N, C-alpha and C positions, 0 to 999 in steps of 0.2 A: 531421576525426575528431569522432565524436560520444560522448557519454558516457551508459552504460547503467547506472542505479542500480537495484540489486536490493534490495528489502526483504523479508528473511527473517524469517518470523513462526512459527518453530517450535523448541521447546527440545530435538525428538527426535534432531536430527542426521541420521545416514544412515538411520535408520529412518522417516524423515517422508517421506510420499508427494508432498506439495506441494513440498519441497525436491528430491526425486529427479527431478520433471518440471522444475522451473526449472532444475536443473543441466543437463539435456537441452537445453533451450532456449538455455541459456549456451553450451554447446559448439557447437550449431549456428549458434548468432548469431555467436560469436567466428571459426568458420570462414568464414562469408559477410562478416564486417566485420573483417577482421583488424587495421585501424588504429584501431578504437573502442577505448575504455577501458571496463571492466566493473567497477563497485564494489558489493561486498556489504555490507550492514549486518543483521548479526543482532541483532533488537531484545532477544533474550534475554541478549545480551551487551553492548549498547549502553546508556550510562548516558544516561538522559534527565531534564532537569530536573523535581523535582517541581511541580506546579502548583498552589502554594499560597504563604503567606507573602508574600514581596516580589514573588515572579513575579504571582501574581493582583492584588496590588496595583498594579504596574507596568502590567499590561494595562488596569484600570479607569483608570489614570491617563490612559493613551493615549486611551481611549474619551472621557473627559470633557475632554480638551483639557489636561490639568494636567501640568506638570513632574515628572520622575522625581527621587526622592531619590537620594543616591548608592548607597544599597544596593538600589533598585530598578532603576537603570540597570546595577548589576553583575549583578543577577540575570537582568533582562531580556537581557542579551547572550548569555547562554547558550541564550535561547529563539532569539534571532536566529541563531545559530551554526547550530542544527538546520535552522531554514526555509531559510537560505542554501545549506545543503550539499545539502537536498532540492531546490531551485529551480534548482541548477546544472547539474543532469541535463537531458540532451535527450530521454531515453526512459526507461521505468520498467519495473520487472518486480517485481510481488508474488507472494509464495508463503505462501497463507494456510490453515491448517487451520480446520474448524470447531470451535468449542468451545461446547457447550450451544446449539446454533442460531445461535450469533453468532460474533464474532471474538475472537482471544485479548486478555486486557486489555492486553498490550504495544502491540499496534496500536492500541488506542483511545488509550492514553496519546500515542502517537505523532500520531494524528491530531488530538488536543486540542492538541499543541503546535504543529504547523504551520498549523493553521487560524485565521488570526489576519486581523483586518481590516486593511487597509493593506499587508498582505505577501502573502496568497494570495486574498484576495477583498475586494471594496468594497461599499459601500452608499450609497445616495441615494434620498431620497425619490421622486425623478424616476424613476430606472433601478431601483431596488431593489438585490438582491444581483448583483453581477458577479464571476465568477471571475478570478483574475489569472495563474493557470498555465494558459496557453493554447498551442495548437499543438505539444501534445506527447503522443505515444501512450504508451498504457499496456497492459500484459499481465497478467491477473491468473490465477494458478494457484490454484484453490481444490479441496480434499480434504476430504471428508466420508464418515463411515462409512455412512449412510444415501443415500437418493435424493430431492433437493430441485429438481431440474430443473422448470423453467417447462413447465406443463401436466400435471403430475404432481400426485397427491394430497399429497405432501409439501412443495410450493410454499410452502404458509402458513406452514410453519416455518422458512424460509430468511432468518434475519436476517444471514446473512453475505455473499452476493453483493448482495443488495439494498441493504445497507449501505454497502458499498465503493463501488458504482456511484453512490449518492447523494452520499458523501462527496467522491469524486475529481469528479463533475459540478459539486458546488457551487464547488469551487476552479478550475473551467475546463476540465476534461478532457472532451472529446467523442470521441475515438477510443479506446475501450477494449474489448480483446478478451479474451474469458474463456475458459479451459481448466479444465474440470471432471474431477476424478477421483472418482466417486462409487461408493457401495456396497463401500468398502474395508472394512468388517466383515460382508460377507457370504460369508466363507470365503476361503481363501487363493488359490484358482483364480479367482475372480471378482475379487479384489483384483488380482493379477498382471495379468489380460486389461484390467481397466480402466487399470493404471496403463499398460501398454503402449500403449494406444490413445493416452493422453493425451501420451505421450512422442513417439508419431508425428505427434499433431497439433501440438505443440510446435516440433518440427523444421521442419514446413511453414510454421507461422508465423513462425519466426525468420528464415527466409530472405530474406523482403521487410519484414522489420520494421525 
């Protein structure tokens, strides 16, 4: 039995294109992997610890080899809980809308929580940075109102997919598949056609994921 973790990053519910495609992926995946477990975390409903006060001080205590105070230990335990939940999964699905050419702030907050030295990456002067979340595949569904795909004039404005590829690669991911739903603001007919194509692609990827 494998565990698929779906990180949902839209507050729009059923109106979300990224969620719709991700749901289609999950349906196809569940049919092909009936014994696997799927868990969805909606970051707009998931309480993340604030990265300030005792949390930030606890991080720097770790970096400088200092012991935690009781307050820092309690605060850092909440960070460790989120990291452990993330690392416990065997496979990952992200459904991400583009906001102002980048990612929603809730996802950036989540990435800031899980990207921690000694937990999801390491560093040494000899080897530099090394990701610690290895051997696990990820699928990322990206929804965008415009067109920003590689090779198009809009590519320069893409701080959504480029950032996620880098962030996941930094912590060890090497198998990252992308599903793009572009042009969702080009009119209902275009949006529906692009969404349908992405759903078909999601189904195919899910079969062997």
